[in-house]
Backbone as JSON Lines, residues from 0, in Angstrom:
{"i":0,"aa":"M","n":[0.85,-1.18,0.0],"ca":[0.0,0.0,0.0],"c":[0.9,1.24,0.0]}
{"i":1,"aa":"E","n":[0.53,2.21,-0.78],"ca":[1.31,3.45,-0.87],"c":[1.05,4.34,0.34]}
{"i":2,"aa":"M","n":[2.0,5.22,0.6],"ca":[1.94,6.07,1.78],"c":[0.71,6.99,1.79]}
{"i":3,"aa":"K","n":[0.36,7.57,0.65],"ca":[-0.81,8.46,0.59],"c":[-2.08,7.73,0.99]}
{"i":4,"aa":"K","n":[-2.27,6.53,0.46],"ca":[-3.45,5.75,0.78],"c":[-3.47,5.37,2.26]}
{"i":5,"aa":"R","n":[-2.29,5.03,2.78],"ca":[-2.2,4.65,4.2],"c":[-2.55,5.82,5.11]}
{"i":6,"aa":"I","n":[-2.12,7.01,4.75],"ca":[-2.45,8.2,5.55],"c":[-3.96,8.42,5.56]}
{"i":7,"aa":"N","n":[-4.6,8.27,4.41],"ca":[-6.06,8.41,4.35],"c":[-6.77,7.38,5.2]}
{"i":8,"aa":"L","n":[-6.27,6.15,5.22],"ca":[-6.86,5.12,6.08],"c":[-6.65,5.44,7.56]}
{"i":9,"aa":"E","n":[-5.48,5.9,7.91],"ca":[-5.16,6.2,9.31],"c":[-5.93,7.4,9.85]}
{"i":10,"aa":"L","n":[-6.35,8.28,8.97],"ca":[-7.11,9.46,9.42],"c":[-8.47,9.06,10.0]}
{"i":11,"aa":"R","n":[-9.06,8.0,9.49],"ca":[-10.36,7.51,9.99],"c":[-11.4,8.61,10.11]}
{"i":12,"aa":"D","n":[-11.64,9.31,9.06],"ca":[-12.64,10.38,9.01],"c":[-12.37,11.53,9.97]}
{"i":13,"aa":"R","n":[-11.12,11.73,10.31],"ca":[-10.73,12.88,11.14],"c":[-9.99,13.87,10.26]}
{"i":14,"aa":"A","n":[-10.0,15.11,10.67],"ca":[-9.23,16.13,9.96],"c":[-7.76,15.99,10.35]}
{"i":15,"aa":"P","n":[-6.83,16.27,9.43],"ca":[-5.4,16.17,9.77],"c":[-5.0,17.05,10.96]}
{"i":16,"aa":"E","n":[-5.73,18.14,11.17],"ca":[-5.41,19.05,12.29],"c":[-5.67,18.41,13.65]}
{"i":17,"aa":"E","n":[-6.48,17.35,13.7],"ca":[-6.85,16.71,14.96],"c":[-5.95,15.53,15.32]}
{"i":18,"aa":"V","n":[-5.2,15.01,14.38],"ca":[-4.42,13.79,14.58],"c":[-3.18,14.07,15.44]}
{"i":19,"aa":"T","n":[-2.98,13.24,16.48],"ca":[-1.79,13.38,17.32],"c":[-0.81,12.22,17.11]}
{"i":20,"aa":"E","n":[-1.3,11.08,16.63],"ca":[-0.45,9.91,16.37],"c":[-0.73,9.39,14.97]}
{"i":21,"aa":"L","n":[0.36,9.02,14.28],"ca":[0.21,8.51,12.92],"c":[1.22,7.38,12.71]}
{"i":22,"aa":"V","n":[0.73,6.19,12.41],"ca":[1.58,5.02,12.19],"c":[1.49,4.62,10.72]}
{"i":23,"aa":"L","n":[2.61,4.74,10.03],"ca":[2.67,4.43,8.6],"c":[3.63,3.28,8.32]}
{"i":24,"aa":"D","n":[3.84,2.42,9.29],"ca":[4.79,1.31,9.15],"c":[4.43,0.39,8.0]}
{"i":25,"aa":"N","n":[5.46,-0.1,7.32],"ca":[5.36,-1.13,6.27],"c":[4.6,-0.71,5.02]}
{"i":26,"aa":"C","n":[4.32,0.57,4.84],"ca":[3.74,1.0,3.57],"c":[4.89,1.41,2.64]}
{"i":27,"aa":"L","n":[4.61,1.67,1.41],"ca":[5.67,2.01,0.46],"c":[5.67,3.49,0.13]}
{"i":28,"aa":"C","n":[6.85,4.07,0.13],"ca":[6.96,5.46,-0.3],"c":[7.59,5.48,-1.69]}
{"i":29,"aa":"V","n":[7.13,6.37,-2.53],"ca":[7.59,6.46,-3.91],"c":[8.93,7.19,-3.95]}
{"i":30,"aa":"N","n":[9.88,6.64,-4.65],"ca":[11.22,7.22,-4.83],"c":[11.94,7.49,-3.52]}
{"i":31,"aa":"G","n":[11.6,6.79,-2.46],"ca":[12.29,6.93,-1.18],"c":[11.99,8.23,-0.45]}
{"i":32,"aa":"E","n":[10.92,8.91,-0.82],"ca":[10.57,10.19,-0.19],"c":[9.19,10.13,0.43]}
{"i":33,"aa":"I","n":[8.97,11.03,1.37],"ca":[7.69,11.14,2.06],"c":[6.67,11.78,1.13]}
{"i":34,"aa":"E","n":[5.48,11.2,1.09],"ca":[4.42,11.8,0.28],"c":[3.09,11.68,1.03]}
{"i":35,"aa":"G","n":[2.26,12.68,0.88],"ca":[0.96,12.68,1.53],"c":[0.95,13.31,2.91]}
{"i":36,"aa":"L","n":[2.1,13.53,3.47],"ca":[2.21,14.16,4.79],"c":[2.53,15.64,4.56]}
{"i":37,"aa":"N","n":[1.75,16.52,5.17],"ca":[1.95,17.94,4.93],"c":[1.82,18.76,6.21]}
{"i":38,"aa":"D","n":[1.87,20.07,6.09],"ca":[1.85,20.98,7.24],"c":[0.51,21.03,7.97]}
{"i":39,"aa":"T","n":[-0.52,20.4,7.43],"ca":[-1.83,20.43,8.1],"c":[-1.87,19.56,9.36]}
{"i":40,"aa":"F","n":[-0.9,18.68,9.53],"ca":[-0.82,17.83,10.72],"c":[-0.17,18.62,11.86]}
{"i":41,"aa":"K","n":[-0.84,19.65,12.33],"ca":[-0.27,20.59,13.29],"c":[-0.13,20.03,14.7]}
{"i":42,"aa":"K","n":[-0.98,19.07,15.1],"ca":[-0.95,18.52,16.45],"c":[-0.22,17.19,16.54]}
{"i":43,"aa":"L","n":[0.41,16.76,15.47],"ca":[1.07,15.46,15.43],"c":[2.23,15.4,16.43]}
{"i":44,"aa":"E","n":[2.16,14.45,17.38],"ca":[3.2,14.27,18.4],"c":[4.0,13.0,18.2]}
{"i":45,"aa":"F","n":[3.41,11.99,17.56],"ca":[4.07,10.71,17.34],"c":[3.91,10.31,15.88]}
{"i":46,"aa":"L","n":[5.03,10.02,15.22],"ca":[5.01,9.59,13.82],"c":[5.91,8.38,13.67]}
{"i":47,"aa":"S","n":[5.37,7.31,13.12],"ca":[6.15,6.1,12.89],"c":[6.15,5.77,11.41]}
{"i":48,"aa":"M","n":[7.35,5.72,10.84],"ca":[7.53,5.34,9.44],"c":[8.61,4.27,9.37]}
{"i":49,"aa":"A","n":[8.38,3.16,10.04],"ca":[9.33,2.05,10.05],"c":[9.13,1.18,8.83]}
{"i":50,"aa":"N","n":[10.23,0.78,8.21],"ca":[10.23,-0.14,7.08],"c":[9.35,0.35,5.93]}
{"i":51,"aa":"V","n":[9.59,1.58,5.5],"ca":[8.84,2.14,4.37],"c":[9.76,2.46,3.18]}
{"i":52,"aa":"E","n":[11.01,1.99,3.24],"ca":[12.01,2.23,2.2],"c":[12.29,3.71,2.0]}
{"i":53,"aa":"L","n":[12.32,4.44,3.08],"ca":[12.57,5.88,3.07],"c":[14.08,6.13,2.97]}
{"i":54,"aa":"S","n":[14.48,6.97,2.01],"ca":[15.9,7.28,1.86],"c":[16.21,8.76,2.11]}
{"i":55,"aa":"S","n":[15.18,9.6,2.11],"ca":[15.39,11.03,2.25],"c":[14.32,11.65,3.15]}
{"i":56,"aa":"L","n":[14.73,12.62,3.94],"ca":[13.81,13.37,4.79],"c":[13.56,14.77,4.23]}
{"i":57,"aa":"A","n":[13.97,15.0,3.01],"ca":[13.87,16.33,2.4],"c":[12.43,16.84,2.3]}
{"i":58,"aa":"R","n":[11.48,15.95,2.1],"ca":[10.08,16.37,1.94],"c":[9.29,16.28,3.26]}
{"i":59,"aa":"L","n":[9.99,16.18,4.36],"ca":[9.32,16.17,5.67],"c":[8.73,17.55,5.93]}
{"i":60,"aa":"P","n":[7.45,17.64,6.25],"ca":[6.85,18.96,6.52],"c":[7.24,19.46,7.92]}
{"i":61,"aa":"S","n":[6.96,20.71,8.2],"ca":[7.21,21.25,9.53],"c":[6.2,20.66,10.5]}
{"i":62,"aa":"L","n":[6.71,19.97,11.5],"ca":[5.87,19.33,12.52],"c":[6.34,19.83,13.88]}
{"i":63,"aa":"N","n":[5.89,21.0,14.26],"ca":[6.4,21.67,15.46],"c":[6.09,20.94,16.76]}
{"i":64,"aa":"K","n":[5.03,20.16,16.81],"ca":[4.66,19.47,18.05],"c":[5.2,18.04,18.11]}
{"i":65,"aa":"L","n":[5.84,17.58,17.06],"ca":[6.32,16.2,17.02],"c":[7.37,15.96,18.09]}
{"i":66,"aa":"R","n":[7.16,14.92,18.9],"ca":[8.08,14.57,19.97],"c":[8.78,13.23,19.73]}
{"i":67,"aa":"K","n":[8.07,12.28,19.14],"ca":[8.64,10.94,18.93],"c":[8.57,10.59,17.45]}
{"i":68,"aa":"L","n":[9.71,10.17,16.9],"ca":[9.81,9.82,15.49],"c":[10.5,8.47,15.34]}
{"i":69,"aa":"E","n":[9.8,7.52,14.74],"ca":[10.32,6.19,14.46],"c":[10.68,6.1,12.98]}
{"i":70,"aa":"L","n":[11.95,5.9,12.7],"ca":[12.42,5.76,11.31],"c":[13.24,4.49,11.13]}
{"i":71,"aa":"S","n":[12.97,3.46,11.9],"ca":[13.77,2.25,11.86],"c":[13.56,1.47,10.56]}
{"i":72,"aa":"D","n":[14.58,0.7,10.19],"ca":[14.55,-0.21,9.04],"c":[14.22,0.47,7.73]}
{"i":73,"aa":"N","n":[14.84,1.61,7.48],"ca":[14.74,2.31,6.21],"c":[16.11,2.33,5.56]}
{"i":74,"aa":"I","n":[16.32,3.16,4.56],"ca":[17.62,3.24,3.88],"c":[18.18,4.66,3.97]}
{"i":75,"aa":"I","n":[17.94,5.31,5.1],"ca":[18.44,6.67,5.31],"c":[19.94,6.62,5.6]}
{"i":76,"aa":"S","n":[20.7,7.46,4.93],"ca":[22.14,7.49,5.17],"c":[22.63,8.88,5.59]}
{"i":77,"aa":"G","n":[21.8,9.89,5.47],"ca":[22.2,11.25,5.85],"c":[21.03,12.2,5.75]}
{"i":78,"aa":"G","n":[21.34,13.48,5.83],"ca":[20.3,14.5,5.72],"c":[19.48,14.68,6.97]}
{"i":79,"aa":"L","n":[20.03,14.32,8.12],"ca":[19.28,14.42,9.37],"c":[19.18,15.84,9.91]}
{"i":80,"aa":"E","n":[19.92,16.77,9.31],"ca":[19.86,18.17,9.75],"c":[18.46,18.74,9.58]}
{"i":81,"aa":"V","n":[17.72,18.19,8.64],"ca":[16.34,18.62,8.38],"c":[15.49,18.48,9.63]}
{"i":82,"aa":"L","n":[15.75,17.46,10.41],"ca":[14.96,17.21,11.62],"c":[15.07,18.35,12.62]}
{"i":83,"aa":"A","n":[16.24,18.95,12.74],"ca":[16.42,20.05,13.68],"c":[15.58,21.26,13.29]}
{"i":84,"aa":"E","n":[15.41,21.48,12.01],"ca":[14.63,22.62,11.53],"c":[13.13,22.34,11.54]}
{"i":85,"aa":"K","n":[12.75,21.16,11.05],"ca":[11.34,20.84,10.87],"c":[10.65,20.31,12.12]}
{"i":86,"aa":"C","n":[11.41,19.72,13.03],"ca":[10.83,19.11,14.25],"c":[11.58,19.64,15.48]}
{"i":87,"aa":"P","n":[11.34,20.89,15.87],"ca":[12.12,21.49,16.94],"c":[11.89,20.89,18.33]}
{"i":88,"aa":"N","n":[10.8,20.19,18.55],"ca":[10.5,19.62,19.87],"c":[10.73,18.12,19.94]}
{"i":89,"aa":"L","n":[11.47,17.57,19.0],"ca":[11.73,16.14,18.95],"c":[12.53,15.7,20.17]}
{"i":90,"aa":"T","n":[12.04,14.68,20.88],"ca":[12.75,14.17,22.05],"c":[13.14,12.7,21.91]}
{"i":91,"aa":"Y","n":[12.59,11.99,20.94],"ca":[12.91,10.58,20.74],"c":[13.04,10.32,19.24]}
{"i":92,"aa":"L","n":[14.12,9.64,18.89],"ca":[14.38,9.35,17.49],"c":[14.96,7.95,17.38]}
{"i":93,"aa":"N","n":[14.34,7.09,16.59],"ca":[14.84,5.73,16.38],"c":[15.32,5.61,14.94]}
{"i":94,"aa":"L","n":[16.62,5.37,14.78],"ca":[17.24,5.24,13.46],"c":[17.83,3.86,13.24]}
{"i":95,"aa":"S","n":[17.43,2.88,14.02],"ca":[18.03,1.55,13.89],"c":[17.7,0.93,12.55]}
{"i":96,"aa":"G","n":[18.66,0.18,12.01],"ca":[18.45,-0.51,10.75],"c":[18.56,0.36,9.52]}
{"i":97,"aa":"N","n":[19.12,1.56,9.63],"ca":[19.32,2.43,8.48],"c":[20.75,2.3,7.98]}
{"i":98,"aa":"K","n":[21.09,3.0,6.93],"ca":[22.42,2.91,6.33],"c":[23.34,4.02,6.82]}
{"i":99,"aa":"I","n":[23.24,4.38,8.06],"ca":[24.11,5.41,8.62],"c":[25.47,4.79,8.86]}
{"i":100,"aa":"K","n":[26.47,5.32,8.18],"ca":[27.8,4.74,8.25],"c":[28.74,5.52,9.15]}
{"i":101,"aa":"D","n":[28.42,6.77,9.4],"ca":[29.33,7.62,10.13],"c":[28.6,8.29,11.29]}
{"i":102,"aa":"L","n":[29.22,8.27,12.45],"ca":[28.62,8.86,13.63],"c":[28.45,10.37,13.49]}
{"i":103,"aa":"S","n":[29.26,11.01,12.66],"ca":[29.17,12.46,12.5],"c":[27.81,12.87,11.92]}
{"i":104,"aa":"T","n":[27.16,11.98,11.19],"ca":[25.82,12.26,10.66],"c":[24.84,12.55,11.79]}
{"i":105,"aa":"V","n":[24.93,11.77,12.86],"ca":[24.04,11.93,14.0],"c":[24.56,13.0,14.95]}
{"i":106,"aa":"E","n":[25.87,13.11,15.09],"ca":[26.44,14.11,15.98],"c":[26.06,15.52,15.56]}
{"i":107,"aa":"A","n":[26.02,15.77,14.26],"ca":[25.62,17.09,13.77],"c":[24.21,17.43,14.23]}
{"i":108,"aa":"L","n":[23.32,16.47,14.16],"ca":[21.95,16.67,14.62],"c":[21.92,16.93,16.12]}
{"i":109,"aa":"M","n":[22.68,16.17,16.87],"ca":[22.68,16.32,18.33],"c":[23.25,17.68,18.74]}
{"i":110,"aa":"E","n":[24.32,18.11,18.1],"ca":[24.9,19.41,18.44],"c":[23.95,20.55,18.12]}
{"i":111,"aa":"M","n":[23.3,20.49,16.98],"ca":[22.33,21.52,16.63],"c":[21.21,21.54,17.66]}
{"i":112,"aa":"K","n":[20.76,20.39,18.07],"ca":[19.66,20.26,19.01],"c":[20.04,20.85,20.37]}
{"i":113,"aa":"M","n":[21.24,20.51,20.83],"ca":[21.65,20.93,22.17],"c":[22.04,22.4,22.23]}
{"i":114,"aa":"M","n":[22.73,22.88,21.22],"ca":[23.24,24.24,21.27],"c":[22.21,25.29,20.84]}
{"i":115,"aa":"K","n":[21.57,25.06,19.72],"ca":[20.66,26.07,19.19],"c":[19.33,26.11,19.92]}
{"i":116,"aa":"R","n":[18.82,24.98,20.3],"ca":[17.5,24.94,20.9],"c":[17.54,24.83,22.42]}
{"i":117,"aa":"K","n":[18.73,24.57,22.97],"ca":[18.93,24.39,24.41],"c":[18.01,23.31,24.96]}
{"i":118,"aa":"R","n":[17.73,22.35,24.16],"ca":[16.95,21.18,24.57],"c":[17.8,19.97,24.27]}
{"i":119,"aa":"K","n":[17.67,18.95,25.07],"ca":[18.43,17.74,24.83],"c":[17.52,16.63,24.35]}
{"i":120,"aa":"M","n":[17.95,15.95,23.33],"ca":[17.2,14.83,22.84],"c":[17.41,13.67,23.81]}
{"i":121,"aa":"K","n":[16.36,13.03,24.21],"ca":[16.45,11.98,25.21],"c":[17.09,10.71,24.68]}
{"i":122,"aa":"L","n":[16.85,10.36,23.43],"ca":[17.33,9.09,22.96],"c":[17.45,9.07,21.45]}
{"i":123,"aa":"V","n":[18.58,8.58,21.0],"ca":[18.75,8.28,19.58],"c":[19.2,6.83,19.55]}
{"i":124,"aa":"H","n":[18.4,5.99,18.96],"ca":[18.68,4.56,18.94],"c":[19.35,4.22,17.61]}
{"i":125,"aa":"L","n":[20.56,3.7,17.67],"ca":[21.33,3.44,16.45],"c":[21.77,1.98,16.34]}
{"i":126,"aa":"K","n":[20.91,1.05,16.67],"ca":[21.24,-0.36,16.57],"c":[21.44,-0.73,15.11]}
{"i":127,"aa":"D","n":[22.3,-1.69,14.86],"ca":[22.55,-2.24,13.52],"c":[23.16,-1.24,12.56]}
{"i":128,"aa":"M","n":[24.11,-0.47,13.0],"ca":[24.79,0.44,12.08],"c":[25.6,-0.39,11.09]}
{"i":129,"aa":"R","n":[25.68,0.06,9.87],"ca":[26.3,-0.72,8.81],"c":[27.82,-0.81,8.94]}
{"i":130,"aa":"K","n":[28.44,0.14,9.55],"ca":[29.9,0.13,9.64],"c":[30.31,-0.7,10.84]}
{"i":131,"aa":"R","n":[30.63,-1.95,10.62],"ca":[30.91,-2.9,11.69],"c":[32.31,-2.73,12.29]}
{"i":132,"aa":"K","n":[33.24,-2.21,11.52],"ca":[34.64,-2.14,11.94],"c":[34.81,-1.32,13.21]}
{"i":133,"aa":"K","n":[34.15,-0.18,13.31],"ca":[34.33,0.7,14.46],"c":[33.07,0.76,15.31]}
{"i":134,"aa":"K","n":[32.27,-0.28,15.22],"ca":[30.97,-0.27,15.87],"c":[31.07,-0.07,17.39]}
{"i":135,"aa":"R","n":[31.99,-0.77,18.02],"ca":[32.12,-0.67,19.47],"c":[32.52,0.74,19.89]}
{"i":136,"aa":"R","n":[33.51,1.34,19.23],"ca":[33.94,2.7,19.56],"c":[32.82,3.71,19.35]}
{"i":137,"aa":"M","n":[32.09,3.54,18.27],"ca":[31.01,4.47,17.97],"c":[29.91,4.38,19.02]}
{"i":138,"aa":"R","n":[29.61,3.19,19.47],"ca":[28.6,3.04,20.52],"c":[29.05,3.72,21.81]}
{"i":139,"aa":"M","n":[30.32,3.57,22.14],"ca":[30.83,4.19,23.37],"c":[30.72,5.72,23.28]}
{"i":140,"aa":"R","n":[31.07,6.28,22.13],"ca":[30.96,7.74,21.97],"c":[29.51,8.2,22.07]}
{"i":141,"aa":"M","n":[28.62,7.45,21.48],"ca":[27.2,7.81,21.52],"c":[26.68,7.75,22.95]}
{"i":142,"aa":"R","n":[27.11,6.74,23.69],"ca":[26.66,6.64,25.08],"c":[27.17,7.83,25.9]}
{"i":143,"aa":"M","n":[28.41,8.23,25.65],"ca":[28.94,9.37,26.38],"c":[28.21,10.65,26.01]}
{"i":144,"aa":"K","n":[27.88,10.83,24.74],"ca":[27.2,12.04,24.3],"c":[25.78,12.13,24.82]}
{"i":145,"aa":"M","n":[25.19,11.0,25.07],"ca":[23.78,10.99,25.44],"c":[23.57,10.42,26.84]}
{"i":146,"aa":"K","n":[24.09,11.08,27.82],"ca":[23.97,10.61,29.2],"c":[22.52,10.57,29.66]}
{"i":147,"aa":"Q","n":[21.68,11.37,29.06],"ca":[20.3,11.42,29.47],"c":[19.52,10.16,29.1]}
{"i":148,"aa":"A","n":[20.13,9.26,28.32],"ca":[19.44,8.03,27.93],"c":[19.88,6.84,28.79]}
{"i":149,"aa":"Q","n":[20.34,7.09,30.0],"ca":[20.86,6.03,30.85],"c":[19.78,5.02,31.23]}
{"i":150,"aa":"N","n":[18.59,5.46,31.45],"ca":[17.51,4.57,31.85],"c":[16.69,4.14,30.63]}
{"i":151,"aa":"W","n":[17.33,3.41,29.76],"ca":[16.73,2.98,28.5],"c":[15.46,2.19,28.73]}
{"i":152,"aa":"E","n":[15.46,1.28,29.67],"ca":[14.28,0.44,29.89],"c":[13.09,1.26,30.36]}
{"i":153,"aa":"R","n":[13.31,2.25,31.21],"ca":[12.22,3.09,31.69],"c":[11.59,3.88,30.55]}
{"i":154,"aa":"E","n":[12.44,4.44,29.68],"ca":[11.94,5.2,28.53],"c":[11.16,4.29,27.59]}
{"i":155,"aa":"K","n":[11.68,3.1,27.38],"ca":[11.05,2.16,26.48],"c":[9.65,1.78,26.98]}
{"i":156,"aa":"R","n":[9.53,1.51,28.27],"ca":[8.22,1.19,28.83],"c":[7.26,2.36,28.74]}
{"i":157,"aa":"R","n":[7.76,3.56,29.03],"ca":[6.9,4.73,29.0],"c":[6.38,4.99,27.59]}
{"i":158,"aa":"W","n":[7.25,4.88,26.59],"ca":[6.82,5.13,25.22],"c":[5.97,3.97,24.68]}
{"i":159,"aa":"A","n":[6.17,2.77,25.22],"ca":[5.35,1.63,24.79],"c":[3.89,1.87,25.16]}
{"i":160,"aa":"C","n":[3.66,2.58,26.21],"ca":[2.29,2.89,26.62],"c":[1.61,3.84,25.63]}
{"i":161,"aa":"H","n":[2.4,4.67,24.94],"ca":[1.85,5.66,24.01],"c":[1.63,5.1,22.61]}
{"i":162,"aa":"T","n":[2.21,3.93,22.33],"ca":[2.09,3.41,20.96],"c":[1.04,2.37,20.81]}
């Protein structure tokens, strides 16, 4: 099922302005880009686009209220700077299973988030990074950078209640 059709099904006769949660997992996006999602989703707080073959976040609309974003099992390799501009209140980001090869891709996002917005992202999940050679070192650096994610299990249970 294509992403546009899935969004229409998920709306369930509601206006996009009323939707706070949107799950688009396992649908297909055309050319690896987001389609059907626009600025009318003003109250959206949770968005899940897991396993949709997404390669670019360039067409992500401004989602000022978005707090949790699931992007696991896609083919994203960069362009995460868009998230800092389009989703200023983002506190949870799952990027596991993507083609992120370099930690600097995520570090740029974290630095922009911490310095410009004076807010700290609670969790960036980077399981299954493609670059296996330096995987252990990269994990250690990420853990040091994100001290606020020490209680991973507590966060996971809390967010599980919202999904």
